[in-house]
Structure formats: C-alpha cells, structure tokens
N, C-alpha and C positions, 0 to 999 in steps of 0.2 A: 587479546593479542599481546599486550604488555607482559602479562603474567607468563604466557607461554614462552615468549622470548627469554625472559629472565630464567625460567626453569631450564630451558635447553642450553642456554649459555653457561649455566652454573654446573651442569653435569660433567663429570670426568669421564663418562662413558659415551655412548652413541645415541643417535636418534634412529629408531626403527620405524620406517614408514610402511603402512599396509593399506590395502584396498582391494576391491573386486571390480571387474569390468573396466569401464572407461576410467573410473577413479584410480584403478591400479596403474594405468598408463600415465595418468597425471602424477601419481606418486613416484614413479620411476624418474620422471623429469625433475621433480622437486628434489629427490635424492641426489641427482647429478648436479643440480645447482648448488645445493648445500655443501656437497663434498668439494666442489671447485671454489667455494668461498669460505672455507675454513671450518665448517661444521661437520664432523664425521658422521656419516649416515649410511644406512643400508636399507634395501627394499625387501620386504617379505610379503609375498602374495597371500591374501587372506585364505584362499582355498588350499594352498599348499601348507599354510601354517597349521591348519587343523589335521594335516596328514603327515606331520613330522618336522616341518621347517620351523616350528615354534622353538625348537632347540637352539636357534641362532640368537634368541633374545637372552641377553646377559642380565645379571642381577640389577645393575644400576642404569640400564638402558631406559630411555623414555620412549614410549610407543605412541606414534601418531597414526590414527586410523582415519581414512578418508572415505566418505560415503555421502551420496546425495540424500537418500532416504533415511539412512541410519537404521534400517530394518532388514537388510539383506540376510538371508539364512546363515551365510558364512560369517557375517559380522556378529550375529546373535550368538553363534557358537564361540567365536574367538574372544569376544570381550570378557566373558566370565573367566576364561583361562588366563588372560592378562591380569585381571583383577586378583585372581588367586595367587599369581606369581609375585604380586606386590609392586609391580612396575607402575610408574606414573603414566596415566593414560590421557592423551589429548585427542579429542574428537573434532575433525574438520567435517562439518555436517550441514546439510541444507534443510534439516528439519530439527529445530531445537527442542521439540517435544518427543523426539524419537528415542528408541532404546539406547542407541549409541550416545546421544547427548546426555541422557539421564545418568548413564553409567560412567561418563568421563569425568576426570578431575578438572579439566579445563576444556572449554568449547570454543572453536573458531567457527563463527557463523558464516556460512557461504550460501545462505538462502537466496533464491532468485524467484521473482514473481511468475516468470514464464520462460520456457525454453525458446530459443530462436527458431527451432524446428516448427514448420507450419502446423504440424499435428500436436505440438507441445509434448513430444515423446522423446526424440533423440537427444541425448545429453549434449548440449551446445552451450547455452548460457551458464549452466551449472558447472560444466568443466572449465569454462573460462574463469568463473569466480574462484574455483579451486586453484587454478594456475596462478591467478593474481595473488591470492592469499599466500601461496607457497613462495612466490617471488618476494612479496613483502616481508615474509618471515626471514628469508635469506638475507635481504638487505638490512633489516633491523639487526640481525645477528652480526653481520659484517661491521656495522657501525659500533655496536656495543663492544665487540672484541678488538676494534681498531685494526681491522684487516686492511692492509695497504696494497698498493700496486706491486710492491716487491713480493709480498706474500702471494698475490695472484699469479705473478710470473712463475713462482716455484711450482704451481700446480698446472701451468699451461705452457710447458716447454716446447711443444710441437706446433707446427702450422704458423700462419701469418701472425695470429694473435700473440703467440709466444715470442716470436721474433721481435715484434714491436715493443715488447716489455723487457727483453733482456739483451738483444743484439746490440753491441757497442760499435762505434765508429772504428775503433782499433781492430776489431775482429775482421773488418773488411779491408781497411787500408793496409794492414800488415801483409795482405796477400798481393798487393800491388808493388810495382817498382817505386822508387823514391827519386824522381827527377829533380835535379838541382844544378844551378850554375851560379857563378860569382857575378857580382855587379860589373866586373871588368871583362867578363867572357865575351868573345867575339860573336858576331851574328852566326858564323858557321858552327861554332860550338853550341849555340842555343838551338839551332835547327837540328843538329845531330842528337842532342839530348832529348828533345821532344820526339824526334822520330824513333830513336832507339827504345825509349821507355814506353812508347805507344799509349800515352794517356792524353795527348793533345794539350799538354800543359807542362810547365816547369816552374819550380820555385826559384827565386833569386835571393842569394845569400850574401851578406856583407862580409868583409874581411874579418870581422869579429865573430862571424858565425851566426848572426842574427837574420831572421827572415825580414826582408825589406820589400819584396815585391813578387809579382807573378807575371809570367808571359804565357799566353795561349797561342794556339795556331791562328786564331782570329787576329790577335795582335800583330802577328807576322804578316798576314795578308794586308792589313790596313797600313802597316809600315811600308810595304813594297809599293803601295799605291802613291805614297807621298815622297819616298826617298829614292834617289838614283845613285848616290855615292854610298854603296853598301860596305865598302872596306873599312870605313871608320865607325860603323855602327856597333855599339856595345850593348850588353844586356840592360844596363841602367838607362839607356836611351829609349828602350822599347817598353820596359816593364810598367805595370800598373802598381803604384805604391798602395800600401794599406790594403792588401788582398783580403777577400772574405775567407775566414777560417772557421774551423769547428774543432772542439776539444776531442782528443782521442778517447777520453772517458765518457763522452756524450753518447746518448742512444742514437742508433742509426736513423731512427725516424726523425730526430731533431735535425740531422744533416739533410734529410729529404725536405723538411719544412724550409730550411735556409735556401736550398736550391730553388724551390718553387717561388719563394718570396723574392729572390734576386734574379730569377729567370736565367740560371746558369746550370751547367751539367757537371762541374767539378768543384771540389772544395779542398783547400790545403788543410792538412791535419796538424794540429799543434798540441803540445802538452807543456804547461808552464813556460810558454813563449818559445819553446824549442820546436823546430820543424820536424814532424814525424812522418809525413807522407801525403798521399792523395786518396780521396774517396771520390768515386765516379758514379754518376747516375746509373750506369750499367750494373754496378755492384748491387745497388738497391733493387733494380729490376730482377737481377738473377736470384736474389733472396726472396722475391715475391712480395716485397713491401709496397709495390705499386700495382 
C-alpha cells in the first residue's frame, strides 16, 4: 500500500482504474472518491479497453486493475497491452498467485477467505475488501498531499455538504433587514423596529455606534408582564447586555452550532466589533443545513 500511495501521489498525470463485472462497479466508486479528494482519476472498463477505449491511457498514467481472481479473460488480454505501453501497473487482486498479480508492478492484496454469500459465489466479502482498500488509498493520498477542508469544498460546491463547507454567515445575513435602535429609543420605536424588520429581534446601539445589547419579542412580552408605566421605558431598560454574536466571516454551520448550544433562533452578526445584521434559524433551514 505504501509504495502504491507514493507512486500515485508522485505522478503528474492520472490514475486509470479498470475492472470487469462487480470489480468494475467498485472501480467507478473508487474513481469518484479519488477525484473528490484531489487525485485525478478516470475509469476504463476492461472489456471496452480492448475494443478501443485503451486510447484514453496517456503516457504517464498509472493503471490500477481490480479483480478478485486476477484471471478473467478480459484482464489477461488487457494486462499485456498495458505492459507494452510502459505504464506503471498496480493490481488490486484477491489472488496473489494470479496472472494479474504476477504481471503487476505493485500488488494491493484484497484476498478474502470466503464470500458472505451462503454459496460462496456472489462477490460480497471480496467487493467489500476492494471498497475498503480503495477508500484507504484515497485517505492516504489525502493526508500525503495535505488535502484540506477548503480543497474539499472546491470539489463539492453543490448540496448540503458543499454549503456546510463554504456558505458564510454574511451570505445569509446580507439578505435580511438590519434592525437597530439606540439605547435611548422609546418602547414604541423598539416595537416598530422589530415589527417592520420582521426578524423578531433588534440590536441596541450606543451613541458611539457600538453594539451594546439586544431586544427580542420575548423580552417585550416579559417586560409587559412586569411594567405598567410604559411611557418611560427606553431600549436600554429592556435590552439584554452582551448579546450572543457570530462573525460575518464565520461558516453558517458555526452559527447553527451557536444557536443550538444557546437554545436561540437568532444571532447578531458582527465584523471587527461592528454590527452587521442578523442571521435567523429560518435562513439555515431554507439553505438545507438542518
């Protein structure tokens, strides 16, 4: 395994994966995993290869052939052709005495003692071993190349997985209103701001323009239960100081974690201590992060 990883990581070209039958299906999955983790790969069906598709193999490509027996007729035809082309050949094989194993430069041993099939016929344990070997190969190559989450995000821009890796708080908060009142704003002004901006929350800003607190519609309800003289109530009398915030440059999933940890549905968004807006739980639901 170590030598195979080193050879694949060092090539400036691609890894061409081939196989027949169930091994071909496993090969396609391995190619998909390798491509998504930073190792350029293509799949070439062994039967199609000997009928023209061999032309996809370039001079510096490394060829990985997957086979349980290592003796399939298509494999026995394909292997000499690969050898004649001068490409490095890796055999992922379940029989290390087979034709494929003997002809390969490197061997990945996926031998199993018995198939899970009750008749010991249908490829089950053997294909699982191939799958595991392929995943191990991909992970080792990731670590050797220093493939990071940022790199992963580049190859997975779609779907929930991609959004978790690249969607920022600012991408969502910028679409919302930016409710804010001053510390000396009246109760009526606070209620109007929360109502008009439709987020159930407003930031409280000092005369110096700094974020000092937050008022939610829940704060208003609790205040009404305790206060009868409403005309003298100001924003600073209702607000919660030191509000929970999240950086605009943070990932949206980080905002979700904060909401869950604090059992809240909104967060004020800041950047370098400046108030930038609000991110709401509904924003995260809409993007499919929950």
